[in-house]
C-alpha positions as CSV (number, residue, x, y, z in Angstrom):
1,M,-3.7,8.0,6.4
2,G,-6.2,10.5,5.6
3,Q,-5.5,14.1,6.4
4,S,-2.0,15.1,7.4
5,Q,-2.1,15.2,11.1
6,S,0.1,14.4,13.9
7,A,1.8,-11.3,-8.9
8,P,3.5,-11.2,-11.4
9,S,6.8,-12.3,-10.1
10,P,8.8,-9.2,-9.4
11,P,12.1,-9.6,-7.5
12,T,11.6,-10.8,-3.9
13,T,13.4,-7.9,-2.3
14,T,11.0,-5.4,-3.8
15,T,7.8,-7.4,-3.3
16,T,6.3,-8.7,-0.2
17,T,3.5,-11.2,0.0
18,T,1.4,-11.0,3.1
19,T,-1.7,-12.1,4.9
20,P,-3.3,-10.2,7.7
21,P,-2.4,-11.1,11.2
22,A,-4.7,-13.4,13.2
23,S,-5.8,-10.4,15.3
24,C,-7.0,-8.5,12.3
25,P,-10.8,-8.0,12.4
26,M,-11.2,-9.4,8.9
27,H,-10.5,-12.9,10.3
28,Q,-13.5,-12.5,12.4
29,T,-15.8,-12.2,9.4
30,A,-16.1,-13.9,6.0
31,P,-12.7,-14.3,4.3
32,L,-11.6,-11.4,2.1
33,N,-9.2,-11.5,-0.7
34,S,-8.3,-8.3,-2.4
35,S,-8.2,-4.6,-1.6
36,S,-6.6,-1.5,-2.7
37,G,-4.5,0.3,-0.3
38,C,-3.9,4.0,-0.3
39,P,-2.0,5.9,2.3
40,T,-5.2,7.7,2.7
41,H,-8.0,5.5,2.0
42,R,-7.8,1.8,2.9
43,S,-6.6,-0.6,5.5
44,S,-5.4,-4.0,5.9
45,P,-6.1,-6.7,3.4
46,A,-9.1,-6.3,1.1
47,S,-10.5,-9.0,-0.9
48,S,-10.4,-10.2,-4.5
49,P,-13.4,-10.9,-6.6
50,S,-12.8,-14.6,-6.5
51,T,-13.2,-15.0,-2.8
52,S,-16.5,-14.7,-0.9
53,G,-17.2,-12.0,1.6
54,C,-15.4,-9.0,0.1
55,P,-17.2,-5.9,1.1
56,V,-16.4,-4.2,-2.2
57,Q,-17.6,-5.7,-5.5
58,H,-14.4,-5.4,-7.5
59,T,-15.9,-6.7,-10.7
60,S,-18.3,-3.8,-10.9
61,A,-16.8,-1.0,-8.8
62,P,-13.9,1.0,-10.2
63,K,-10.5,-0.1,-8.9
64,G,-8.2,2.1,-6.7
65,C,-8.8,4.2,-3.7
66,P,-12.3,5.6,-3.0
67,V,-11.0,9.1,-2.6
68,E,-11.1,11.3,-5.7
69,H,-7.5,12.3,-6.4
70,A,-8.2,14.0,-9.7
71,S,-10.3,16.8,-8.2
72,T,-8.6,20.1,-7.5
73,T,-11.2,21.5,-5.2
74,G,-10.1,21.7,-1.5
75,I,-7.2,19.2,-2.1
76,N,-4.6,18.8,0.5
77,P,-1.3,19.0,-1.3
78,L,0.4,16.5,1.1
79,N,-1.9,13.6,0.3
80,Q,-3.9,14.8,-2.8
81,M,-7.2,14.3,-0.9
82,P,-10.2,16.4,-0.3
83,S,-11.3,17.2,3.2
84,L,-13.2,14.3,4.6
85,P,-16.1,15.2,7.0
86,Q,-16.8,13.2,10.2
87,T,-20.6,13.4,9.6
88,P,-22.7,11.4,7.1
89,L,-23.0,13.0,3.7
90,D,-26.5,11.7,3.5
91,P,-27.9,10.6,6.9
92,H,-30.9,9.0,5.3
93,S,-28.9,6.6,3.2
94,Q,-26.5,5.5,6.0
95,S,-28.1,2.6,7.8
96,V,-25.9,2.6,10.9
97,P,-23.6,5.1,12.6
98,L,-19.9,4.6,12.1
99,P,-17.0,5.4,14.5
100,T,-15.3,8.7,14.0
101,D,-12.1,7.7,15.9
102,R,-8.9,7.9,13.8
103,T,-5.9,5.6,14.2
104,L,-2.3,6.9,14.2
105,S,-0.1,5.0,11.8
106,S,3.5,4.1,12.5
107,I,4.5,6.1,9.4
108,P,6.4,9.3,10.3
109,R,5.5,12.5,8.5
110,G,8.0,14.9,10.1
111,I,9.2,16.4,13.4
112,E,7.2,19.1,15.2
113,G,8.3,20.5,18.5
114,G,11.1,18.0,18.7
115,K,8.7,15.1,18.4
116,T,8.1,12.7,15.5
117,Q,4.6,13.1,14.1
118,T,2.9,10.3,12.3
119,W,0.3,10.1,9.6
120,E,-3.3,9.5,10.7
121,Y,-5.6,7.1,9.0
122,P,-9.2,8.1,8.2
123,S,-12.0,7.1,10.5
124,P,-14.6,4.6,9.3
125,Q,-17.0,7.5,8.8
126,Q,-14.6,9.4,6.7
127,F,-13.8,6.3,4.7
128,Y,-17.4,5.6,4.1
129,N,-17.9,9.3,3.0
130,A,-15.1,8.8,0.5
131,L,-16.9,5.7,-0.9
132,V,-20.2,7.6,-1.2
133,R,-18.4,10.4,-3.1
134,K,-17.1,7.9,-5.6
135,G,-20.5,6.4,-6.0
136,W,-19.5,3.0,-4.6
137,E,-22.3,1.1,-3.0
138,T,-20.8,-0.6,0.1
139,P,-22.7,-2.1,3.0
140,T,-22.1,0.1,6.0
141,E,-21.4,-2.9,8.2
142,H,-18.3,-3.8,6.1
143,V,-16.6,-0.4,6.3
144,E,-14.7,-0.9,9.6
145,T,-13.2,-4.1,8.2
146,M,-12.2,-2.3,5.0
147,V,-10.5,0.4,7.1
148,D,-8.5,-2.2,8.9
149,I,-7.5,-3.7,5.6
150,H,-6.4,-0.3,4.3
151,N,-4.2,0.4,7.4
152,F,-2.7,-3.1,7.3
153,L,-1.5,-2.8,3.7
154,N,0.0,0.7,4.2
155,E,1.9,-0.4,7.2
156,R,3.4,-3.3,5.2
157,A,4.2,-0.9,2.4
158,W,6.1,1.4,4.7
159,N,8.1,-1.6,6.1
160,E,9.2,-2.3,2.6
161,V,10.2,1.3,2.0
162,L,12.3,1.1,5.2
163,R,14.1,-2.0,3.9
164,W,15.2,0.0,0.8
165,E,16.2,3.0,3.0
166,M,18.3,0.8,5.3
167,R,20.3,-0.3,2.3
168,V,21.0,3.3,1.4
169,A,21.7,4.6,4.9
170,Q,23.6,1.6,6.2
171,F,21.8,1.7,9.6
172,V,19.2,-0.3,11.4
173,V,16.1,1.9,11.7
174,H,15.0,0.5,15.0
175,S,18.3,1.2,16.6
176,I,18.2,5.0,16.2
177,S,16.5,7.5,18.4
178,P,13.0,8.6,17.4
179,G,13.2,11.1,14.6
180,D,17.0,11.0,14.4
181,E,17.8,10.8,10.7
182,Q,14.8,8.5,10.2
183,P,13.2,8.8,6.8
184,H,9.6,9.9,6.7
185,L,6.7,10.1,4.3
186,A,6.6,13.7,3.1
187,R,3.5,13.3,0.9
188,F,1.8,10.8,-1.4
189,K,-0.6,10.3,-4.2
190,G,-2.9,7.5,-5.3
191,R,-2.7,6.8,-9.0
192,P,-5.1,3.8,-9.5
193,G,-5.8,4.6,-13.2
194,E,-2.1,4.8,-14.2
195,M,-0.2,1.5,-14.6
196,S,3.5,1.7,-13.9
197,P,6.0,0.7,-16.6
198,K,7.0,-2.3,-14.5
199,A,3.4,-3.4,-14.1
200,R,2.9,-3.1,-17.8
201,F,6.0,-5.3,-18.3
202,W,4.6,-8.1,-16.1
203,M,1.3,-7.8,-17.9
204,F,3.1,-8.3,-21.2
205,M,5.0,-11.3,-19.8
206,G,1.7,-12.7,-18.6
207,W,0.3,-12.4,-22.2
208,L,3.5,-13.8,-23.7
209,L,4.0,-16.7,-21.3
210,P,0.6,-17.2,-19.5
211,T,1.8,-20.5,-17.9
212,R,4.7,-18.8,-16.1
213,F,3.5,-15.3,-15.4
214,N,0.3,-13.8,-14.0
215,S,-1.5,-11.4,-16.3
216,E,-3.7,-9.9,-13.5
217,P,-3.0,-6.1,-13.2
218,P,-2.4,-4.5,-9.9
219,F,-5.6,-3.3,-8.3
220,D,-4.0,0.0,-7.1
221,R,-0.9,2.1,-7.3
222,H,0.6,4.8,-5.1
223,D,3.5,7.1,-5.4
224,W,5.1,8.0,-2.0
225,I,7.6,10.8,-1.6
226,V,10.1,9.8,1.1
227,R,12.3,12.5,2.6
228,R,15.8,11.6,4.0
229,P,16.5,14.1,6.8
230,R,20.2,13.3,6.7
231,T,20.6,14.9,3.3
232,G,17.2,16.6,2.7
233,E,16.8,14.5,-0.4
234,E,13.3,13.4,-1.5
235,V,12.9,10.0,-3.2
236,R,9.8,8.8,-5.0
237,Y,8.7,5.3,-4.4
238,V,6.2,3.4,-6.6
239,I,4.0,0.8,-5.0
240,D,1.9,-1.6,-7.0
241,Y,-0.8,-3.6,-5.0
242,Y,-1.6,-7.1,-6.3
243,S,-4.1,-9.7,-5.2
244,A,-2.6,-13.1,-4.8
245,P,-4.3,-16.5,-4.5
246,P,-5.8,-17.0,-1.0
247,T,-4.4,-19.5,1.4
248,P,-5.9,-23.0,1.8
249,D,-7.9,-21.6,4.8
250,G,-9.3,-18.9,2.6
251,D,-7.3,-16.0,4.1
252,P,-6.6,-13.2,1.7
253,V,-3.0,-12.7,0.4
254,F,-1.5,-9.6,-1.2
255,A,1.7,-8.9,-3.0
256,L,3.1,-5.4,-2.7
257,D,5.8,-4.4,-5.2
258,V,7.6,-1.5,-3.6
259,R,10.7,0.1,-5.2
260,P,12.3,3.6,-5.7
261,A,11.2,5.1,-9.0
262,L,13.9,5.4,-11.7
263,D,14.0,9.2,-11.4
264,N,17.8,9.6,-10.8
265,L,21.0,7.8,-11.2
266,G,21.2,6.9,-7.5
267,S,17.8,5.0,-7.6
268,V,18.9,3.3,-10.8
269,R,22.1,2.0,-9.1
270,Q,20.1,0.9,-6.1
271,R,17.6,-1.0,-8.2
272,V,20.4,-2.7,-10.2
273,S,22.4,-3.6,-7.1
274,V,19.3,-5.2,-5.4
275,G,18.4,-7.0,-8.6
276,M,21.9,-8.5,-8.9
277,S,21.9,-9.5,-5.3
278,D,18.6,-11.3,-5.7
279,I,19.9,-13.1,-8.8
280,W,23.0,-14.2,-7.0
281,E,21.1,-15.3,-3.9
282,T,18.7,-17.4,-6.1
283,M,21.6,-19.0,-7.9
284,R,23.3,-19.8,-4.6
285,E,20.1,-21.4,-3.2
286,R,19.9,-23.6,-6.2
287,G,23.5,-24.8,-5.6
288,W,25.1,-23.0,-8.6
289,G,28.8,-23.0,-8.3
290,N,29.0,-25.7,-5.7
291,N,31.8,-28.2,-6.2
292,R,30.6,-31.6,-7.1
293,S,32.6,-34.8,-6.9
């Protein structure tokens, strides 16, 4: 989502591990394995440094979204992004033209004129311009795949947000009328240089018990502000993006740790409740408490 138009082993309920669908264009090229997803700058799965064919060199390029979030010049307050032009920043350095079409996400951003409006992902040209601004050298022919990766990751992140919201609202999102009490993404911010407390905890566990926990840090972080129209309440969600080992076929795998931030008592209760439910479910699956003859 560009402009605002129209792992470690965290709990399973807050983390989703996913591979891109077979129809994703990234399956039509060399396998990718890690990527950073920003609700404004990337798409379906990206690739990790260990797998061949990643369009971004993660070992040398800075991690996180290609868009500069720290700048204050011309920043859109809804997504903390500068305006992204649809024309090449340097026509002489861009080897091939890139599409300027933008894709609508499934992520609602509000209601206008009685209709639900969704966030819009950046075009490949806008995405490439963001990379150029950050000084990342990326082959032009890989940009469209990277955009698909970005979009894929953000759609999965929103699905995880809805799972949390369904626990709160006690309704099935898909059964309600469009825009009727449906939570929406009010605004967001990429924070690739700031590790969340939970990510730091898992990093520490990886250092303390390297055989049990992964010490690889998340390659990106986002904070999403979700608004609940029923109450007008705004809730901050933290999303950590991890690269996971690829499948035996070489397909990239990602783990998204999505959870409400511990900003208020309601979010604390929600996190504790889900954590206890996960523990109980795990114990039940292992046969704890079953009567044995």
